[in-house]
N, C-alpha and C positions, 0 to 999 in steps of 0.2 A: 443567605437568599439573594439571588441576584435578580434584579428587575430588568425586563426587556420591553421596550416600547417600539412599535412599528407604525410609521404613518403611511397609510396606503396611497399608492400613486395609481395614476390612470391604467398602467399595464395590468393591475390585478382587479380592474373592475369586473365584477360578478363571478370572480373566482371563489371556491370554497375556502374557508378561513384556515382550515388545517393545511391545505395545499400552499397557501400564500406563506404561513409562518414556516413550514419546512423548507420552502424555497429560499426564504430569506435568511434563515438560521438553519444551515445544513447539517448541524451537529444533532438536531432533534428529530426524532421519529414522528409520524402521524399518530402513531398508537398514544405517544407521550402527550401529544396535543390534545387529542381526543379524551384521554383521562383528566387534564386540566379542565377541560370544557364541562365534562361530567361532575367533576367535583366543584364547579362554579368558581374556578379561579383565574378563568381567561375572560378579560373585559373589553368591550368595544364602546367607545364613547362613555365609559364610566358604567356600562350596564353588562351584567353576565351574558356571555355569547351563548348561542345555541349551536348545535353541533352541525346543522345544515345551513348555518349563516353564510351568506355570500357578500364579499367585501364591496363596499363602495369607496370610491376615490375621497381622499380626505379622512378616512375612518382612523381613529386613534385607538390602535390595538395595544394593550397591556397585558402582562403576565409575569409571573415570578417563577423561576427555577430554583428549587430547593437544593441546598448544597450537599453535594454527593457524600455519601459515606463510603469510604474506601475500604473494600474488603481486606482481610488478612491474605496475603499470597504466601502459601507454604511451600517450602522447598521440598522437592520431589527427586528422590534417587531416579537417574536415567542413563541410559547408555549413550552419551553424547559422542558424536563423531567429531574430535578435535584435531584440527590440523596444525595448530601451533598455540602455544601458551607461554606467557612469562608473567612477571610481577605487575605489569601495566594493562595487558589486554589478552584476549584470546580469539583465535579464528575458529569458527564451528562450521561444519558442513552440515547445513539444516536438510532434514529429510523432508519428503512430501507429506502434506496432510498435518504439519504441525504449525500451529499458530504461535507467532513470535512473543507476543506480549499478552496478559490478561485482558479481558474484556467481557461485557455482558454475555454470559452463557459460556465463557471459557475463562474460567478461574483456576483450572488445574490442566496438568498435561501440556502447558505451553513451554516454550524453551526458557522464558524467565523462571519457571518453577525448577527447571533442570539446573539451570546456572546459579540459582540461588543455593541448591544443595552442594553443587560442585565447587563454588567459590566461597561458601561458607558465610555467605552475606558480604563479602569484600567486593562490592561493585560500585560503579559510579552512581551518585543519587540524584543527578541533574534532572532526569526525567521523572523523578517521583517514585512512589511505592509501587505502581503499577508496571513500570518500565525500567528498573535498575539495570544499569550496564548497557541499555539498549540506545545506541547512536544513530543506527538507520535499520530499516527492516526490508523483508522480503515477503511477498504473499504466501498465504498458507499453503497453495498448491505449486509454488516455484520452490526449486531446491538449490543448494548451493552454499558458497561462501558469505559468512556474516561476521562483521567485527562486533565484539563484546568488550566494553571498556570496563577495568577494575577500579579506576580512580577518576576523580573529577578533572585532574589535569590531562589525563589520557582523553577523556570525553571530550573536552573543549579543543584539544589539538586535533583530534579526528573530526570534530564537527566543523571545524573552520577549513579543513581540506575539502569536506563535503559541500560546504557553501561556496569555495572558489571552484569547485569542479575539478580539482587536481587529483582526485583519487581515481587509479584505474578500476574500471568495472566492465568486464566483458562477459556477456551471457552467450549461451548457446541455445538455439531454438529450431524447431521444425515447423515450418509454416506451410499453409495451404498454397497450391499452384507452383508454376515453374517461373522462377524469377530470371529474366533475361539477362539483366546487367550483371557484371562480376561484383560490383560494390556500389553503394550509394549513401546518400546523407538524407534524412528525413528532417524537415523543420515544421514545426507545428505547435502552437501554444496548447497546453493542455489544461482544462479546467472541468467543473463540475458540469455534468450533462442536465441542460434545463429541463429535459423531458424525464429524465430518471436520476434522481439524486445519488443512487447508489453507484452509478456509472460515471466514468470520466469520458472526455471526447475533446476533439480539436476544437478549441473555444478561443478564437483570436481576440475576442471583445473582452472576455473576463478571465482567461485562462493565463498561465505562466509560461515563459518561453522555455522551449524543449527541443533538444537536438539528439538525434540518434543516428549513428554510423552503422552501416550493415555491409557484411561481405559474404558472398556465396561460398560455402564450403563444399557441398555436393548437391547434385540435382537428380531427382528421382522422377517417375512417370507423372506423379500428380502432386509431388511435394518438393520442398527445397530445405535443406539443412544449411542454416546460416549462424553467424557469429553477429552480435550486436554490441557495440561499445556506446555506453551512455557518457554523453558530454554533461547532460544535466540528469537529475533523478527525480522525475515526477512520479506521482502515483500512477501505476499501471502504464508507465511510459511506452515500453516497448509493445505491449499488447496494443495500445490505442494507436501507436504509429504505423505498425505492420498492418494493421486492419485498415487504415487510411490510404494505404497504397494497394489495398486488393490482395493482401497476403496475410490474413489473420492466422494466429497461432493454432496448430493442431490441438484439439482437445479443450480450447478455450470457450466455455459455454456462455460466457457474458457477452464477448466481443466477437466471436468466431461465428456462431449461429449457422454452423456448417455440419452435415451429418458426418460421422466418422466410423469406420468399420473397425476402429480398434478401441478396446475397452480401456479408457484411459480416466484418470482422476484429475480433471483439470488441464490446464495448459501445459504443453511441453516446453518449459523454460527452465534453464539451469544457470545460476550465477557461478560461472567457472573460474574466473579469474579476478582477483582483488589485490590491487597494489597501492601503498601509501608510505609516507614518510613516517617512521617511528616517533612517537611522543617524547620519548626520552634519548635513545641513541642518534636521533635525527638522520638515520640511514634509510634509503629506500627498501622496502621488504615487499615481495610479491609471492602470493600463493594461488594454488591451482587445486579446484575442488573436483575430484574425478566425477565423470558422468554417473548418475545413478544406474543401477542395473535396468530398470524398465526402459529408460531412454537409449541406452546401448543396444539392448535387445531390439527396440523398435528400428533404430537405424539398421541393424542386421536383416531385418525383415523387409525394409524398404529396398 
């Protein structure tokens, strides 16, 4: 049982208590906070809070988070697209609409379920039972190359390269509008959107340093086909950065907010190239994941 205490500052004056808590503790949802209130488990200045309570400066907010019971994650036989495999790691070409690791509402059908079956449980355990072998991730609707680690030695070695930004990660995307420049660099710290905790945004005050390099591959009437190379790897980095320069990704329903005449499942973004130093051989390796059929077909149409 983890106890959390929040001392309300003047910026939260007269805000609903559930909004204050979810803004301060971004891993919690409003529905979770509202259930705590309903169960009488959330206290303000020592008294059980009501759902409509509005915070005052100096309020002492106290509540406890029950220890999560981790579910059993079962191996599932899947037709995985494996680009490379050895005793230390494998490179997966992740399809669209596949969640990388289990989470509430997604305890089956994830990449982790598939690699548990394929690797017979021989995966790094550093990220715990919910994320065995997972050293980095890509969004559900993003396709492409992903490293999976079979041992803790491999996991630590790849994680260090990710931390140092020395891994080559090149993505391919179709964006709205015609980009005039041949190439460019976007710099802008990325952090949680203060108005919507489910989104990220350019947030120089509370965000993390982020850099994306882009290059125009082909121009169309209303769209541009680009490659994006990550210098850093923040959540939704390419989607946020391209939106910030007025060229959101085609199909991006969260950051794009532009009508599309194409029937798409999320953003047109593909992790096409990944390169790194192998944890055992210490040699540089690079892999390319072919564009998914829908992406290549869309380019033909354009």
